N, C-alpha and C positions, 0 to 999 in steps of 0.2 A: 442564453443570450443569443438571439438569432443573428443580429448584424452588429459587427464592430466596425463603425464607420469613422475614419479620421476626419476631424474638422479643424478649423483654424486654431493655431496655438493660443494658449491662455496668455494673459498679460505678463505672467511670470516667465514666459518663454517655453514652458513645458508643453509637450504634445498633448492633444486631447482626443478622446474617443466618444462617439455617441452610440448608445446601446439600445437594443430593442428586445421585446419579449418574443422568444422563439415560437410560441404557440399562436400568438395573436398578431405579431409583427408591429405592435404599438411601441413607440419610443418610451423608454423608461428612465433615461437619465444620461448624464455625461460624467466623465472622469478625466482628471489630469494624470499624466504618467510621470512618475518620479524619474529623475535623471541620475547619472552616475555620481554627481556631487551629492544628491540627496541620499544615495546609498551610503556613501562614505560617512556622511554626518550621522546617519542612523546607526551604523556600526560603531562609531565612536561613542555615541550616547549609550548604546548597549554595553560597550566595554566598561564605561565608567560605572554603570549600575550593577555590573555582575558581582563584584566582591561582596557588596552588602546584601545582595539577594541570596548568594550562597551561604552567607553567614547566618541567615535567618533559621536555617535548619528545616528538616522535613515537615515537622508538625505545623510550623507557621506558614510554610509555603502551601501546605495542603489546605489550610484554612481559606486561602484565596480561591482555590479550586472549588471547595465546598460552597462558598458564597456564589461562585459563578454558576454552579449547578442550580442553586435556588433561583437565581436570576433567570436562568434559561427555562426552568419549569414555569415560572410565573409569566414569562414573555414568549412562550412557545408559539402562540398564534402570530404574534408580530414577526418573529424570526421566520416562521414558515411562510408568511406572505412574501417576504423578500426573496427567499430561496425559490419559491414557485415562480415568481416573476423572472428571476434570473435564468431558470432552467426549463420551464414548461413541464415539470414533473407532476404526477398526481400528488395531491396533498398527503395521501396515505404514505407514499414512498418517503416524502420529506420527514414526516413525523416518525415513521418506523426506523429509518436509517440515520438521517442527518441529526435529528433532535434526540431521539432515544439513545442512539449510539454515542453521541457526544456526552450525554449525562452519565452513561455507564463508564466511558473512558475516564472522565474527570474523577469520578468517585473511586474507580479502581486504583488509579495511580496515586491519588491523594491518600488512600488508606494503606497501600502496599509498598510505596517507594522506600520508606524507612527500612523495612525488612529486606527488600531486594538489594538495596545499595548499602546495607550495613557492613562495617568492616568485619572480615572473616579471619579467624585464626585457623591455619592449615598445618597439621602435623607434617614434619619432614621425615621421610622414611629412612634416609641415610644419615643426615646431619642431625643426630638426636640432641646435640648440645645447642641447637638453634631453634628459634620459633619464627614462623612465617605469618605475617599479617598481610591480607589483600585488601586494598582500599579502592574505592570507586570515587574518583574526583571529577568534578565538572570540567568540561572542555573549555568553557569560556563563553563565546558567542557562537550560536548556531544559526546558519542561514537555511531557511526552509522555503522551497518553491513547490507550489501545489497546483493540481489540475482543476478542470471545470466540471467533471462528471459528478463529483460529490464535493462541491466547493466549500461547504461549511465543515463537514466532518473531517475531510482529508486535510484541511488547514488546521483545525483545532487539535486533532489527535496527536500528531507529532509535536506540536507546540507544547501540549500538556506534558508529554514525556520529557522533553528537553528542559522545561521549566522545573519540574519536580526533581530532576537530576542536579539542579543548581545552576543551570545556564541561563543566560538571557537570549532572546530570540529576535531575529529580524525575519519577518514573514512576508513573502511575495506571493499572494494568490494569483490565479489566472486572470488576465485582463478580459477574458470571455465572460466571467461571472464575478466581477469585482465587488458588487454590492454584498454578495454572500460572504466573500472573504473579509470584507470590512466588519461584518458582524462579530468576527472573532475578537478584533480589537475593541469593539464597542462592549462586548460581553465582559471582558476582563477589566476594562475601565470602570464599568458599573460595579464590579466586584472589589474595586479599590486597589488594583495591582499598582505597585510603586512605579513612578515615572521612569521611563527608560528600559524597563524590564522586557517589554514587548513592543517592538517597532514594526509598524505595518507599512509596506510599500505597495503602491498600485503601479503596475507597469507591465510591459510585454517582454519579449525576448531580449531586447536591449537592456532593460532594467535587470532581468535575471542574469544576464552575462556579467553585468557590473557587480552583482552580488556574489557570484561565483569567484570573480577575480578580486574581491575585496579582502579585508583582513579578518573575515570570520574564521572560526576554528574548525568548523565542519559544515558540509552541505548535505541536506536531506532533500531529495528530489523525487517527485512522483509525476510520471508523464511518459512521453514517447521514447522509443528506443533511439531514434535519431538524435534527439536532444540529449538523452542520457549519455550517449557516446561522447558528445562534445564536452559535457560536464566532466565525465570521467577523465578525458584527456587533459583538461585544464587542471583538475584536482591532482592528477598524477604529476604534472609538471610542477605544481606548487607544493607537492607532498602534503596535501590536505585530505583528511579522511572524508569519505562520502558514502551515503546510502542511496541506492538507486532502485526504486520500485517502478518497473517499466511495463511493457505490454504483455499480452498473453494470447494464446490460441487454444483455449482450454478444452480438452477432450472429455467426452462422456462415454463410458463403456456400459452397454446394457447387456448383461449376461443372459444365458438361456433360462436361468432359474429366477430372473428378476420378478418382483412384483410390478407388473406392467402398468397398473393403474397409478401407483406411486411414482414409478419412473417417468411416465408420461406427464404427470403433473409437475414433477421436478424439472423435466426438460423444458416445458413451456415457461415456467417461472424463471429458471436459470438462464434461458435465452433472451427473454423479452422484458424482464424487470429493468426499469430505467431505460427502456427502449434499447436494451442491449449495450448500453454505454457503461459497462463495468469491466474492469480488467480481468475479473474472474467469471465473466459471463460464459455460459456454455456456447462455444462457437463451432463445435463439430461433434457429431454423434456417430459412434460405431455400435451397431446393434447386430447381435447374432442372428443369422439367417432364419433359424427355426421360429423366432418370435418377431421377426421384423414386420410382417404384414400387420399383425395385431397392434404392435407398438406404434407404427406409423399412422394407422387409422385413428388411434386414440389421440395422438399428438395433433393431427390435422383438425380433428373435431374440436379439441380444446382451444387450439389457436384461433380457429374461425369464430369462436364465441367471445374472444377478447374485445373489449370496447376501447376505442381510441378517441381522444378528444382533448379539450382545453378547459372544460367546466363540467360541473355535475359529477356523477359517478362514472369513473372510467379507470382502466388498468394501465393503459399505455399512453404516455405523453408524447411530446414532440422530441425531435433531435435538438441538442443544445447548440451545436456548432455546425453551421450550414455546410462547410467543406466536407464534413463527414458523409453527407449525402452523396457527394460525387464518388467517394471511395466505395460506398455500398453499390451504387448503380454500375460502376465499372466492374466490380466483382460479379455482380449479377449477370451482366452482359457476357462476360467470359464464361460463366458457368452454363448459361442457357445455350450459348453458341456451341458449347462442347458436349451438349446432350443432357444437361440437368433438367429436371422436370419441376415446375413450380406447382406445388400442391395447394397452396393458399397464399394470398398476398401477392407480393412481387412488384409493387409500384408505390409511388408517392400517393398518399391518401387524397383523392380529389374532393372529399367532403370536408377537409380541414384547411383552414386558411394559412397556417404556419408551416413549419418545416417538419412534416410528418411522413414517415415511411411505414407502410402496413407491415404488421408482423407476418413473416414469410417463412414457409417451410419448403425446403428443396429436397428432392430425392434423386436417385440415379447420378449422384455426384462421384467424382473421381479424386483420388488423393492428390493428383498433380494440379488440380484447379486452384486458382488464387483464393477462392472462397474457403478452401480447406487448408491453405498454407499461410496466408497473410491475415493479420489481425483485421477484423471487420469493424468492430465497435459499433454495431447497429443491430436492428431486430431481424436478423436472418439466422435460421436454424437449418443447416445442411445435415442430412442423415444418410449414412453409408452402410450398406449391408456387408457383413463379414462372415467367414466360415465359422469361427469360434473365438473364444476369448483371447487366445494366443495371437491370432491375426490382429484383433482389436488392439492388443497391447503394443504390438510392433508398429502399427500405424499411428497410435497415440504418441509414441516416442519419436516418430519420424517428423520432427518439427524443430525449427530454430528456437521455439519458445519452450518454457517450462515453469509456468507460474502455478497453475492449479489444475486439478482433474477431479472427476467423480466416477465412482464405480457403483453399479446397481446390481445387487444379488441378494438372495435370501440367505446365503451362507456368509456370515461375517468373517469366518476364517479364510474362505477363498478370497473375499474382498480385501482382507488385510494382506494376504500373500501377493495379490495383484498390485496393491498399492505400493508395496516395497519395490516393485520393479518399474514403476512409472517415473520418468524423469521430470519431476515437478517439485516445487518447493512445498506444496501441500496437496493432500488428497482427501476427499470426503467420500464416505461410503454411505449410500442411500440418502444423500442430502445434497444441497448445493448452496452456493453464495453465503457460506457462513465462515469461511476461512479468515476474512478480515474482521468480521464482527465478533469472533471469539477472541476477546481481549487478551486472554492468556497465551494465545497461539503465536509463536514467532512466525511472522508473515514475510514472504519474499520469494524470489524466484531463482532458477538456475538458467544457464545458457543465456539467451538474449533477454530474458525476463528480469534481469537485474543483479545487483550486488548488495549483500547485507540483508538484515532482517529488521523489521519494525514490530512493535507490540510485544507484550509479555515481558518476562524478565530479560530475555536476550535483547529485545528492542530497547528497554529502559537503560540497560548497561551500555548500549552502543553510544549513548550520549555522554559517556564518561571515559576518562583515561583510567586504565587499570594500573594501579601502582602496587608493587611488591615491597614490603619492608621486612627485612630479616633482622632478628634481635638475638644477640648472644645471651644464653640463659644463665651461665655460671661464672663468667669472667675468667680471670687467670692472666698470667704474665705473657703467655704465648700460646700459639696453636700448633698442633702437630705438623701441619703442612707449611708453616712459616720457615723463613731462613733461621739458622743455616741448614743447608742440605748435608746429608751424610749417607754413607753406605748402609748404616743401620736403619735409617728411615726408609731407604729404598727397599730393603729386605722386608721391613714391616708392611709396606704397601703391597708387595707381591704376595706375602702370606695372607693378608686380608682378602685379596682378590681370589686366591685359591680357595679360601674358606667360604666366601660368600657365593661364588659362582662356579666353583669347581667341585662342589659336593652337593648331594641332594638335600642334606639338612640346611646347608647355607643358602641354597636357592629358595628353599621354603621360608627361611627366616628373612631373606631379603625382599 
């Protein structure tokens, strides 16, 4: 959505925005923004609906998701049209990530939630007369705030996990791409989801702030570090759990023994897919000096061949949010002024009407440049030469971010050893942009890249309270540690400790 223009308030008094297509600049619609009062009412409705929704159980909740999958498959072209208008993406990107990824996520959690969240019996190593059961209970009402770069998938995926865990959801998608966010509510309505289980709010930061401060039981946020810090501060004050998936400055390490053809293809796709507007985009490359010339030549050649446009066959679409162009151009000015060389691209595309920036390759960059330190979120690929893999590793870790990274080498063992030393929530060897799409993978960052994990078993359980229930196995009138105390009990405890931890046999048994 290229332009978010405020217009006269609606008769209801709600603020309104007029929206346009980022690739063609044509107006595509208007939306009303929900108020703090709307937020409170939505949370209240979700609260009332939650007990009955949780009571349905996993199998019945999963049926709604399976119906939603069928609806999405049947209406994929209709949904893709809306997402393309909202974002200016190539249709191929929309189908391969937003639609396919959503179908996979719904199917995965519908089939597996019952096993992942089943009550577990855990043997106790010391208290043999007791039995421990671990339960996963829904939190209640989950507030979800999602971004504009993948407005359908990133709204649907956490919603699905929260719903399958037995929660109800209040979802606020980005005001930059509201029509794609509304598709999530429309999809589940068509699947027959009970009233109140999913509440959709259209709004901006003011609406999001009201949701964070509302009576929801958890906040799940995907977006900028700046906003994430504010949410963390509020949730800390309210003692409210939150999951924050924030920014990245993801490094790519190209080792001396890398398959350069595959690495170059991966660099181009990893940097320029979705016009670089992906939190796990490749945003900086460290290539070993001995193969740097060959690698750079391949990357420049492949980048120059990319097609950019708004219709027909093309790989690179427009930017979604115009202010991001200002960030890109400021970082580019800084880099070029300090000696970086533009090998291809380096400007807004003069042949395109909307908000397009050419896929750009930079060399002769320095670690201290903003282009190597601050998140770009655009189609820029800076490449830096390094002496060896160890220097690359050191520079990769020299960052405030730690979301994702990739390593390219023919030695899987070396790749794995390097991966263990990278400060990132996930690392990919000889591939890129699959960390979020691999549904089983617990996804999230370290350092400024976020708190907590989404996806997989860890992500699904994060929408639950973990409850421990200890059951006495045999009964009896009293326990050895209960009152009254005596010298004899004290001596028995001391003898037991000497036996269990004072002898080799005892340590083995314990």
